[in-house]
N, CA, C, O and the ligand as a Tripos MOL2 file, in Angstrom:
@<TRIPOS>MOLECULE
protein
  249   247    63     0     0
PROTEIN
NO_CHARGES

@<TRIPOS>ATOM
      1 N           7.3780    5.1590   -8.2570 N.3       1 MET1
      2 CA          6.8330    3.8330   -8.5230 C.3       1 MET1
      3 C           5.5530    3.9610   -9.3270 C.2       1 MET1
      4 O           4.6390    4.6970   -8.9560 O.2       1 MET1
      5 N           5.5020    3.2470  -10.4100 N.am      2 LEU2
      6 CA          4.3120    3.2840  -11.2420 C.3       2 LEU2
      7 C           3.5170    2.0020  -11.0540 C.2       2 LEU2
      8 O           4.0800    0.9130  -10.9390 O.2       2 LEU2
      9 N           2.2360    2.1460  -11.0270 N.am      3 ILE3
     10 CA          1.3560    0.9840  -10.9010 C.3       3 ILE3
     11 C           0.8120    0.6400  -12.2650 C.2       3 ILE3
     12 O           0.2200    1.4750  -12.9480 O.2       3 ILE3
     13 N           1.0180   -0.5820  -12.6440 N.am      4 SER4
     14 CA          0.5390   -1.0230  -13.9410 C.3       4 SER4
     15 C          -0.9780   -0.9710  -14.0010 C.2       4 SER4
     16 O          -1.6620   -1.5910  -13.1870 O.2       4 SER4
     17 N          -1.4930   -0.2360  -14.9590 N.am      5 GLN5
     18 CA         -2.9420   -0.0620  -15.0590 C.3       5 GLN5
     19 C          -3.6180   -1.2540  -15.7360 C.2       5 GLN5
     20 O          -4.8260   -1.4550  -15.6130 O.2       5 GLN5
     21 N          -2.8140   -2.0350  -16.4500 N.am      6 GLU6
     22 CA         -3.4050   -3.1400  -17.2050 C.3       6 GLU6
     23 C          -3.7060   -4.3440  -16.3240 C.2       6 GLU6
     24 O          -4.5750   -5.1590  -16.6350 O.2       6 GLU6
     25 N          -2.9750   -4.4400  -15.2250 N.am      7 SER7
     26 CA         -3.1490   -5.6060  -14.3780 C.3       7 SER7
     27 C          -4.4780   -5.5580  -13.6450 C.2       7 SER7
     28 O          -4.8930   -4.5150  -13.1410 O.2       7 SER7
     29 N          -5.1200   -6.6840  -13.5970 N.am      8 ARG8
     30 CA         -6.3860   -6.7500  -12.8700 C.3       8 ARG8
     31 C          -6.1080   -7.0270  -11.4010 C.2       8 ARG8
     32 O          -5.1860   -7.7730  -11.0700 O.2       8 ARG8
     33 N          -6.9020   -6.4310  -10.5200 N.am      9 PRO9
     34 CA         -6.7110   -6.6860   -9.0890 C.3       9 PRO9
     35 C          -6.9320   -8.1600   -8.7680 C.2       9 PRO9
     36 O          -7.8370   -8.8040   -9.2980 O.2       9 PRO9
     37 N          -6.0900   -8.6700   -7.8960 N.am     10 VAL10
     38 CA         -6.1800  -10.0660   -7.4900 C.3      10 VAL10
     39 C          -6.5670  -10.1190   -6.0220 C.2      10 VAL10
     40 O          -6.2180   -9.2230   -5.2530 O.2      10 VAL10
     41 N          -7.2690  -11.1390   -5.6370 N.am     11 ALA11
     42 CA         -7.6740  -11.2780   -4.2420 C.3      11 ALA11
     43 C          -6.4470  -11.4730   -3.3600 C.2      11 ALA11
     44 O          -5.5800  -12.3000   -3.6450 O.2      11 ALA11
     45 N          -6.3940  -10.7070   -2.2990 N.am     12 CYS12
     46 CA         -5.2600  -10.7650   -1.3870 C.3      12 CYS12
     47 C          -5.4260  -11.9480   -0.4430 C.2      12 CYS12
     48 O          -6.5300  -12.2490    0.0100 O.2      12 CYS12
     49 N          -4.3120  -12.6130   -0.1540 N.am     13 LYS13
     50 CA         -4.3860  -13.7640    0.7430 C.3      13 LYS13
     51 C          -4.5300  -13.3300    2.1910 C.2      13 LYS13
     52 O          -5.0520  -14.0750    3.0200 O.2      13 LYS13
     53 N          -4.0680  -12.1300    2.4920 N.am     14 GLU14
     54 CA         -4.1040  -11.6690    3.8830 C.3      14 GLU14
     55 C          -5.4720  -11.1360    4.2860 C.2      14 GLU14
     56 O          -6.0030  -11.5000    5.3350 O.2      14 GLU14
     57 N          -6.0460  -10.2650    3.4420 N.am     15 CYS15
     58 CA         -7.3040   -9.6310    3.8250 C.3      15 CYS15
     59 C          -8.4620  -10.0730    2.9270 C.2      15 CYS15
     60 O          -9.6090   -9.6880    3.1540 O.2      15 CYS15
     61 N          -8.1620  -10.8680    1.9250 N.am     16 SER16
     62 CA         -9.1410  -11.4290    0.9950 C.3      16 SER16
     63 C          -9.8670  -10.3660    0.1680 C.2      16 SER16
     64 O         -10.8560  -10.6670   -0.5000 O.2      16 SER16
     65 N          -9.3790   -9.1350    0.2140 N.am     17 ALA17
     66 CA         -9.9570   -8.0860   -0.6220 C.3      17 ALA17
     67 C          -9.3130   -8.1270   -2.0060 C.2      17 ALA17
     68 O          -8.1160   -8.3840   -2.1280 O.2      17 ALA17
     69 N         -10.1060   -7.8740   -3.0450 N.am     18 PRO18
     70 CA         -9.5370   -7.8760   -4.4070 C.3      18 PRO18
     71 C          -8.7460   -6.6040   -4.6620 C.2      18 PRO18
     72 O          -9.0900   -5.8080   -5.5350 O.2      18 PRO18
     73 N          -7.7000   -6.4270   -3.9000 N.am     19 ALA19
     74 CA         -6.9470   -5.1720   -3.9610 C.3      19 ALA19
     75 C          -5.4650   -5.4000   -4.2080 C.2      19 ALA19
     76 O          -4.6520   -4.4810   -4.1030 O.2      19 ALA19
     77 N          -5.1280   -6.6430   -4.5390 N.am     20 LEU20
     78 CA         -3.7210   -6.9410   -4.8030 C.3      20 LEU20
     79 C          -3.3790   -6.5050   -6.2280 C.2      20 LEU20
     80 O          -4.0420   -6.9030   -7.1850 O.2      20 LEU20
     81 N          -2.3420   -5.6870   -6.3560 N.am     21 ARG21
     82 CA         -2.0000   -5.1330   -7.6670 C.3      21 ARG21
     83 C          -0.5230   -5.3060   -7.9600 C.2      21 ARG21
     84 O           0.3110   -5.4250   -7.0620 O.2      21 ARG21
     85 N          -0.2370   -5.3160   -9.2410 N.am     22 VAL22
     86 CA          1.1590   -5.3890   -9.6570 C.3      22 VAL22
     87 C           1.6730   -3.9730   -9.8580 C.2      22 VAL22
     88 O           1.0790   -3.1860  -10.5940 O.2      22 VAL22
     89 N           2.7590   -3.6610   -9.2120 N.am     23 ALA23
     90 CA          3.3610   -2.3460   -9.3700 C.3      23 ALA23
     91 C           4.6910   -2.5050  -10.0880 C.2      23 ALA23
     92 O           5.5160   -3.3400   -9.7160 O.2      23 ALA23
     93 N           4.8870   -1.7050  -11.1050 N.am     24 ARG24
     94 CA          6.1460   -1.7580  -11.8390 C.3      24 ARG24
     95 C           7.0940   -0.7080  -11.2860 C.2      24 ARG24
     96 O           6.7390    0.4590  -11.1210 O.2      24 ARG24
     97 N           8.2800   -1.1470  -11.0120 N.am     25 LEU25
     98 CA          9.2880   -0.2270  -10.5130 C.3      25 LEU25
     99 C          10.0570    0.3330  -11.6960 C.2      25 LEU25
    100 O          10.7930   -0.3830  -12.3750 O.2      25 LEU25
    101 N           9.8760    1.6160  -11.9290 N.am     26 VAL26
    102 CA         10.5030    2.2620  -13.0670 C.3      26 VAL26
    103 C          11.4230    3.3720  -12.5590 C.2      26 VAL26
    104 O          11.0340    4.1840  -11.7200 O.2      26 VAL26
    105 N          12.6300    3.3890  -13.0760 N.am     27 SER27
    106 CA         13.5780    4.4220  -12.6720 C.3      27 SER27
    107 C          13.2080    5.7510  -13.3220 C.2      27 SER27
    108 O          12.3430    5.8170  -14.1950 O.2      27 SER27
    109 N          13.8840    6.8040  -12.8750 N.am     28 SER28
    110 CA         13.5350    8.1490  -13.3430 C.3      28 SER28
    111 C          13.7510    8.2960  -14.8440 C.2      28 SER28
    112 O          13.1190    9.1420  -15.4780 O.2      28 SER28
    113 N          14.6340    7.4830  -15.4200 N.am     29 ASP29
    114 CA         14.8610    7.5900  -16.8670 C.3      29 ASP29
    115 C          14.0420    6.5750  -17.6450 C.2      29 ASP29
    116 O          14.2950    6.3380  -18.8260 O.2      29 ASP29
    117 N          13.0670    5.9790  -16.9880 N.am     30 GLY30
    118 CA         12.1020    5.1590  -17.7030 C.3      30 GLY30
    119 C          12.4690    3.7050  -17.8370 C.2      30 GLY30
    120 O          11.7640    2.9600  -18.5180 O.2      30 GLY30
    121 N          13.5430    3.2730  -17.2160 N.am     31 ARG31
    122 CA         13.9160    1.8670  -17.3230 C.3      31 ARG31
    123 C          13.1570    1.0260  -16.3120 C.2      31 ARG31
    124 O          12.9230    1.4460  -15.1790 O.2      31 ARG31
    125 N          12.7760   -0.1740  -16.7440 N.am     32 LEU32
    126 CA         12.0400   -1.0640  -15.8520 C.3      32 LEU32
    127 C          13.0290   -1.7650  -14.9210 C.2      32 LEU32
    128 O          13.9160   -2.4920  -15.3690 O.2      32 LEU32
    129 N          12.8630   -1.5400  -13.6440 N.am     33 LEU33
    130 CA         13.7730   -2.1220  -12.6550 C.3      33 LEU33
    131 C          13.2560   -3.4670  -12.1570 C.2      33 LEU33
    132 O          14.0230   -4.3230  -11.7160 O.2      33 LEU33
    133 N          11.9610   -3.6290  -12.2380 N.am     34 GLY34
    134 CA         11.3670   -4.8560  -11.7390 C.3      34 GLY34
    135 C           9.9120   -4.6030  -11.3910 C.2      34 GLY34
    136 O           9.3780   -3.5250  -11.6520 O.2      34 GLY34
    137 N           9.2810   -5.5960  -10.8030 N.am     35 GLN35
    138 CA          7.9050   -5.3730  -10.4000 C.3      35 GLN35
    139 C           7.6150   -6.0850   -9.0960 C.2      35 GLN35
    140 O           8.2650   -7.0650   -8.7320 O.2      35 GLN35
    141 N           6.6350   -5.5700   -8.4170 N.am     36 THR36
    142 CA          6.2800   -6.1260   -7.1180 C.3      36 THR36
    143 C           4.7680   -6.1280   -6.9800 C.2      36 THR36
    144 O           4.0710   -5.4090   -7.6960 O.2      36 THR36
    145 N           4.2700   -6.9250   -6.0730 N.am     37 VAL37
    146 CA          2.8340   -6.9300   -5.8220 C.3      37 VAL37
    147 C           2.5790   -6.3100   -4.4550 C.2      37 VAL37
    148 O           3.3210   -6.5390   -3.5010 O.2      37 VAL37
    149 N           1.5350   -5.5360   -4.3850 N.am     38 PHE38
    150 CA          1.1730   -4.9670   -3.0950 C.3      38 PHE38
    151 C          -0.3390   -4.9020   -3.0130 C.2      38 PHE38
    152 O          -1.0400   -4.8280   -4.0220 O.2      38 PHE38
    153 N          -0.8180   -4.9320   -1.7810 N.am     39 CYS39
    154 CA         -2.2580   -4.8760   -1.5520 C.3      39 CYS39
    155 C          -2.6230   -3.4860   -1.0630 C.2      39 CYS39
    156 O          -2.1270   -3.0400   -0.0290 O.2      39 CYS39
    157 N          -3.4710   -2.8120   -1.7870 N.am     40 ALA40
    158 CA         -3.8690   -1.4560   -1.4100 C.3      40 ALA40
    159 C          -4.6510   -1.4630   -0.1030 C.2      40 ALA40
    160 O          -4.5650   -0.5270    0.6910 O.2      40 ALA40
    161 N          -5.4110   -2.5240    0.1080 N.am     41 GLU41
    162 CA         -6.2240   -2.6150    1.3170 C.3      41 GLU41
    163 C          -5.3380   -2.8190    2.5500 C.2      41 GLU41
    164 O          -5.5220   -2.1480    3.5660 O.2      41 GLU41
    165 N          -4.3900   -3.7340    2.4610 N.am     42 CYS42
    166 CA         -3.4720   -3.9700    3.5810 C.3      42 CYS42
    167 C          -2.6580   -2.7100    3.8550 C.2      42 CYS42
    168 O          -2.4010   -2.3620    5.0070 O.2      42 CYS42
    169 N          -2.2670   -2.0490    2.8080 N.am     43 ARG43
    170 CA         -1.4730   -0.8420    2.9560 C.3      43 ARG43
    171 C          -2.2700    0.2270    3.7230 C.2      43 ARG43
    172 O          -1.7420    0.9050    4.6050 O.2      43 ARG43
    173 N          -3.5410    0.3530    3.3630 N.am     44 ARG44
    174 CA         -4.3880    1.3510    3.9940 C.3      44 ARG44
    175 C          -4.6110    1.0000    5.4720 C.2      44 ARG44
    176 O          -4.5960    1.8730    6.3400 O.2      44 ARG44
    177 N          -4.8150   -0.2760    5.7330 N.am     45 ARG45
    178 CA         -5.0530   -0.6950    7.1150 C.3      45 ARG45
    179 C          -3.8230   -0.4530    7.9730 C.2      45 ARG45
    180 O          -3.9320   -0.0070    9.1150 O.2      45 ARG45
    181 N          -2.6590   -0.7450    7.4240 N.am     46 ARG46
    182 CA         -1.4350   -0.5420    8.1810 C.3      46 ARG46
    183 C          -1.2830    0.9360    8.5200 C.2      46 ARG46
    184 O          -0.8440    1.2940    9.6130 O.2      46 ARG46
    185 N          -1.6470    1.7760    7.5800 N.am     47 ARG47
    186 CA         -1.5140    3.2070    7.7970 C.3      47 ARG47
    187 C          -2.4680    3.6680    8.8990 C.2      47 ARG47
    188 O          -2.1350    4.5570    9.6830 O.2      47 ARG47
    189 N          -3.6420    3.0670    8.9550 N.am     48 GLU48
    190 CA         -4.6090    3.4440    9.9880 C.3      48 GLU48
    191 C          -4.1620    2.9750   11.3570 C.2      48 GLU48
    192 O          -4.4430    3.6090   12.3740 O.2      48 GLU48
    193 N          -3.4480    1.8340   11.3650 N.am     49 HIS49
    194 CA         -2.9780    1.2970   12.6370 C.3      49 HIS49
    195 C          -1.8680    2.1530   13.2150 C.2      49 HIS49
    196 O          -1.8020    2.3700   14.4250 O.2      49 HIS49
    197 N          -0.9990    2.6350   12.3450 N.am     50 GLU50
    198 CA          0.1250    3.4320   12.8250 C.3      50 GLU50
    199 C          -0.3590    4.7820   13.3300 C.2      50 GLU50
    200 O          -1.0780    5.4870   12.6220 O.2      50 GLU50
    201 N           0.0240    5.1440   14.5350 N.am     51 PRO51
    202 CA         -0.3540    6.4710   15.0420 C.3      51 PRO51
    203 C           0.3970    7.5620   14.2940 C.2      51 PRO51
    204 O           1.5730    7.4160   13.9610 O.2      51 PRO51
    205 N          -0.2910    8.6290   14.0460 N.am     52 ALA52
    206 CA          0.3190    9.7340   13.3180 C.3      52 ALA52
    207 C           1.4770   10.3090   14.1160 C.2      52 ALA52
    208 O           1.3560   10.5770   15.3110 O.2      52 ALA52
    209 N           2.5910   10.4920   13.4410 N.am     53 ALA53
    210 CA          3.7780   10.9970   14.1270 C.3      53 ALA53
    211 C           3.5740   12.4550   14.5180 C.2      53 ALA53
    212 O           3.0350   13.2500   13.7490 O.2      53 ALA53
    213 N           4.0000   12.7810   15.6910 N.am     54 GLY54
    214 CA          3.9250   14.1690   16.1380 C.3      54 GLY54
    215 C           2.6410   14.5000   16.8590 C.2      54 GLY54
    216 O           2.5100   15.5840   17.4280 O.2      54 GLY54
    217 N           1.6860   13.5800   16.8450 N.am     55 VAL55
    218 CA          0.4250   13.8520   17.5320 C.3      55 VAL55
    219 C           0.4950   13.3060   18.9550 C.2      55 VAL55
    220 O           0.7200   12.1120   19.1560 O.2      55 VAL55
    221 N           0.3070   14.1610   19.9180 N.am     56 ALA56
    222 CA          0.3740   13.7520   21.3050 C.3      56 ALA56
    223 C          -0.8640   12.9280   21.6620 C.2      56 ALA56
    224 O          -1.9730   13.2600   21.2450 O.2      56 ALA56
    225 N          -0.6800   11.8760   22.4170 N.am     57 PRO57
    226 CA         -1.8530   11.0850   22.8270 C.3      57 PRO57
    227 C          -2.7630   11.8850   23.7470 C.2      57 PRO57
    228 O          -2.3080   12.6450   24.6020 O.2      57 PRO57
    229 N          -4.0420   11.6940   23.5480 N.am     58 THR58
    230 CA         -4.9970   12.4540   24.3670 C.3      58 THR58
    231 C          -4.9510   11.9920   25.8080 C.2      58 THR58
    232 O          -4.9700   10.7910   26.0800 O.2      58 THR58
    233 N          -4.8930   12.9050   26.7020 N.am     59 SER59
    234 CA         -4.8450   12.5600   28.1230 C.3      59 SER59
    235 C          -6.2250   12.1280   28.6070 C.2      59 SER59
    236 O          -7.2230   12.7620   28.2640 O.2      59 SER59
    237 N          -6.2950   11.0820   29.3810 N.am     60 PRO60
    238 CA         -7.6040   10.6080   29.8970 C.3      60 PRO60
    239 C          -8.2180   11.6120   30.8540 C.2      60 PRO60
    240 O          -7.5240   12.3310   31.5740 O.2      60 PRO60
    241 N          -9.5200   11.6380   30.8390 N.am     61 LEU61
    242 CA        -10.2160   12.5620   31.7430 C.3      61 LEU61
    243 C         -10.0870   12.1130   33.1940 C.2      61 LEU61
    244 O         -10.0710   10.9120   33.4640 O.2      61 LEU61
    245 N          -9.9950   13.0420   34.1250 N.am     62 PRO62
    246 CA         -9.8630   12.7040   35.5330 C.3      62 PRO62
    247 C         -11.1210   12.0760   36.1220 C.2      62 PRO62
    248 O         -11.1470   11.7410   37.3070 O.2      62 PRO62
    249 ZN         -4.5450   -7.3910    1.5970 Zn       63 ZN63
@<TRIPOS>BOND
     1     1     2 1
     2     2     3 1
     3     3     4 2
     4     3     5 am
     5     5     6 1
     6     6     7 1
     7     7     8 2
     8     7     9 am
     9     9    10 1
    10    10    11 1
    11    11    12 2
    12    11    13 am
    13    13    14 1
    14    14    15 1
    15    15    16 2
    16    15    17 am
    17    17    18 1
    18    18    19 1
    19    19    20 2
    20    19    21 am
    21    21    22 1
    22    22    23 1
    23    23    24 2
    24    23    25 am
    25    25    26 1
    26    26    27 1
    27    27    28 2
    28    27    29 am
    29    29    30 1
    30    30    31 1
    31    31    32 2
    32    31    33 am
    33    33    34 1
    34    34    35 1
    35    35    36 2
    36    35    37 am
    37    37    38 1
    38    38    39 1
    39    39    40 2
    40    39    41 am
    41    41    42 1
    42    42    43 1
    43    43    44 2
    44    43    45 am
    45    45    46 1
    46    46    47 1
    47    47    48 2
    48    47    49 am
    49    49    50 1
    50    50    51 1
    51    51    52 2
    52    51    53 am
    53    53    54 1
    54    54    55 1
    55    55    56 2
    56    55    57 am
    57    57    58 1
    58    58    59 1
    59    59    60 2
    60    59    61 am
    61    61    62 1
    62    62    63 1
    63    63    64 2
    64    63    65 am
    65    65    66 1
    66    66    67 1
    67    67    68 2
    68    67    69 am
    69    69    70 1
    70    70    71 1
    71    71    72 2
    72    71    73 am
    73    73    74 1
    74    74    75 1
    75    75    76 2
    76    75    77 am
    77    77    78 1
    78    78    79 1
    79    79    80 2
    80    79    81 am
    81    81    82 1
    82    82    83 1
    83    83    84 2
    84    83    85 am
    85    85    86 1
    86    86    87 1
    87    87    88 2
    88    87    89 am
    89    89    90 1
    90    90    91 1
    91    91    92 2
    92    91    93 am
    93    93    94 1
    94    94    95 1
    95    95    96 2
    96    95    97 am
    97    97    98 1
    98    98    99 1
    99    99   100 2
   100    99   101 am
   101   101   102 1
   102   102   103 1
   103   103   104 2
   104   103   105 am
   105   105   106 1
   106   106   107 1
   107   107   108 2
   108   107   109 am
   109   109   110 1
   110   110   111 1
   111   111   112 2
   112   111   113 am
   113   113   114 1
   114   114   115 1
   115   115   116 2
   116   115   117 am
   117   117   118 1
   118   118   119 1
   119   119   120 2
   120   119   121 am
   121   121   122 1
   122   122   123 1
   123   123   124 2
   124   123   125 am
   125   125   126 1
   126   126   127 1
   127   127   128 2
   128   127   129 am
   129   129   130 1
   130   130   131 1
   131   131   132 2
   132   131   133 am
   133   133   134 1
   134   134   135 1
   135   135   136 2
   136   135   137 am
   137   137   138 1
   138   138   139 1
   139   139   140 2
   140   139   141 am
   141   141   142 1
   142   142   143 1
   143   143   144 2
   144   143   145 am
   145   145   146 1
   146   146   147 1
   147   147   148 2
   148   147   149 am
   149   149   150 1
   150   150   151 1
   151   151   152 2
   152   151   153 am
   153   153   154 1
   154   154   155 1
   155   155   156 2
   156   155   157 am
   157   157   158 1
   158   158   159 1
   159   159   160 2
   160   159   161 am
   161   161   162 1
   162   162   163 1
   163   163   164 2
   164   163   165 am
   165   165   166 1
   166   166   167 1
   167   167   168 2
   168   167   169 am
   169   169   170 1
   170   170   171 1
   171   171   172 2
   172   171   173 am
   173   173   174 1
   174   174   175 1
   175   175   176 2
   176   175   177 am
   177   177   178 1
   178   178   179 1
   179   179   180 2
   180   179   181 am
   181   181   182 1
   182   182   183 1
   183   183   184 2
   184   183   185 am
   185   185   186 1
   186   186   187 1
   187   187   188 2
   188   187   189 am
   189   189   190 1
   190   190   191 1
   191   191   192 2
   192   191   193 am
   193   193   194 1
   194   194   195 1
   195   195   196 2
   196   195   197 am
   197   197   198 1
   198   198   199 1
   199   199   200 2
   200   199   201 am
   201   201   202 1
   202   202   203 1
   203   203   204 2
   204   203   205 am
   205   205   206 1
   206   206   207 1
   207   207   208 2
   208   207   209 am
   209   209   210 1
   210   210   211 1
   211   211   212 2
   212   211   213 am
   213   213   214 1
   214   214   215 1
   215   215   216 2
   216   215   217 am
   217   217   218 1
   218   218   219 1
   219   219   220 2
   220   219   221 am
   221   221   222 1
   222   222   223 1
   223   223   224 2
   224   223   225 am
   225   225   226 1
   226   226   227 1
   227   227   228 2
   228   227   229 am
   229   229   230 1
   230   230   231 1
   231   231   232 2
   232   231   233 am
   233   233   234 1
   234   234   235 1
   235   235   236 2
   236   235   237 am
   237   237   238 1
   238   238   239 1
   239   239   240 2
   240   239   241 am
   241   241   242 1
   242   242   243 1
   243   243   244 2
   244   243   245 am
   245   245   246 1
   246   246   247 1
   247   247   248 2
@<TRIPOS>SUBSTRUCTURE
     1 MET1         2 RESIDUE 1 A MET
     2 LEU2         6 RESIDUE 1 A LEU
     3 ILE3        10 RESIDUE 1 A ILE
     4 SER4        14 RESIDUE 1 A SER
     5 GLN5        18 RESIDUE 1 A GLN
     6 GLU6        22 RESIDUE 1 A GLU
     7 SER7        26 RESIDUE 1 A SER
     8 ARG8        30 RESIDUE 1 A ARG
     9 PRO9        34 RESIDUE 1 A PRO
    10 VAL10       38 RESIDUE 1 A VAL
    11 ALA11       42 RESIDUE 1 A ALA
    12 CYS12       46 RESIDUE 1 A CYS
    13 LYS13       50 RESIDUE 1 A LYS
    14 GLU14       54 RESIDUE 1 A GLU
    15 CYS15       58 RESIDUE 1 A CYS
    16 SER16       62 RESIDUE 1 A SER
    17 ALA17       66 RESIDUE 1 A ALA
    18 PRO18       70 RESIDUE 1 A PRO
    19 ALA19       74 RESIDUE 1 A ALA
    20 LEU20       78 RESIDUE 1 A LEU
    21 ARG21       82 RESIDUE 1 A ARG
    22 VAL22       86 RESIDUE 1 A VAL
    23 ALA23       90 RESIDUE 1 A ALA
    24 ARG24       94 RESIDUE 1 A ARG
    25 LEU25       98 RESIDUE 1 A LEU
    26 VAL26      102 RESIDUE 1 A VAL
    27 SER27      106 RESIDUE 1 A SER
    28 SER28      110 RESIDUE 1 A SER
    29 ASP29      114 RESIDUE 1 A ASP
    30 GLY30      118 RESIDUE 1 A GLY
    31 ARG31      122 RESIDUE 1 A ARG
    32 LEU32      126 RESIDUE 1 A LEU
    33 LEU33      130 RESIDUE 1 A LEU
    34 GLY34      134 RESIDUE 1 A GLY
    35 GLN35      138 RESIDUE 1 A GLN
    36 THR36      142 RESIDUE 1 A THR
    37 VAL37      146 RESIDUE 1 A VAL
    38 PHE38      150 RESIDUE 1 A PHE
    39 CYS39      154 RESIDUE 1 A CYS
    40 ALA40      158 RESIDUE 1 A ALA
    41 GLU41      162 RESIDUE 1 A GLU
    42 CYS42      166 RESIDUE 1 A CYS
    43 ARG43      170 RESIDUE 1 A ARG
    44 ARG44      174 RESIDUE 1 A ARG
    45 ARG45      178 RESIDUE 1 A ARG
    46 ARG46      182 RESIDUE 1 A ARG
    47 ARG47      186 RESIDUE 1 A ARG
    48 GLU48      190 RESIDUE 1 A GLU
    49 HIS49      194 RESIDUE 1 A HIS
    50 GLU50      198 RESIDUE 1 A GLU
    51 PRO51      202 RESIDUE 1 A PRO
    52 ALA52      206 RESIDUE 1 A ALA
    53 ALA53      210 RESIDUE 1 A ALA
    54 GLY54      214 RESIDUE 1 A GLY
    55 VAL55      218 RESIDUE 1 A VAL
    56 ALA56      222 RESIDUE 1 A ALA
    57 PRO57      226 RESIDUE 1 A PRO
    58 THR58      230 RESIDUE 1 A THR
    59 SER59      234 RESIDUE 1 A SER
    60 PRO60      238 RESIDUE 1 A PRO
    61 LEU61      242 RESIDUE 1 A LEU
    62 PRO62      246 RESIDUE 1 A PRO
    63 ZN63       249 GROUP 0 **** ****
């Protein structure tokens, strides 16, 4: 997935951060499949919320 560099960031409706960007979906042979908008800030927050897979939860102290 390629992110269009020409597009200016737009304010996101969810987090109000100017991190909404247009991403162009380009196939491996360079054809434009379409485009989508995504918020880098929301994406980052979601990643922080999700617990890392494979990491055991810390046991509480006695
Ligand atoms: Zn957002």
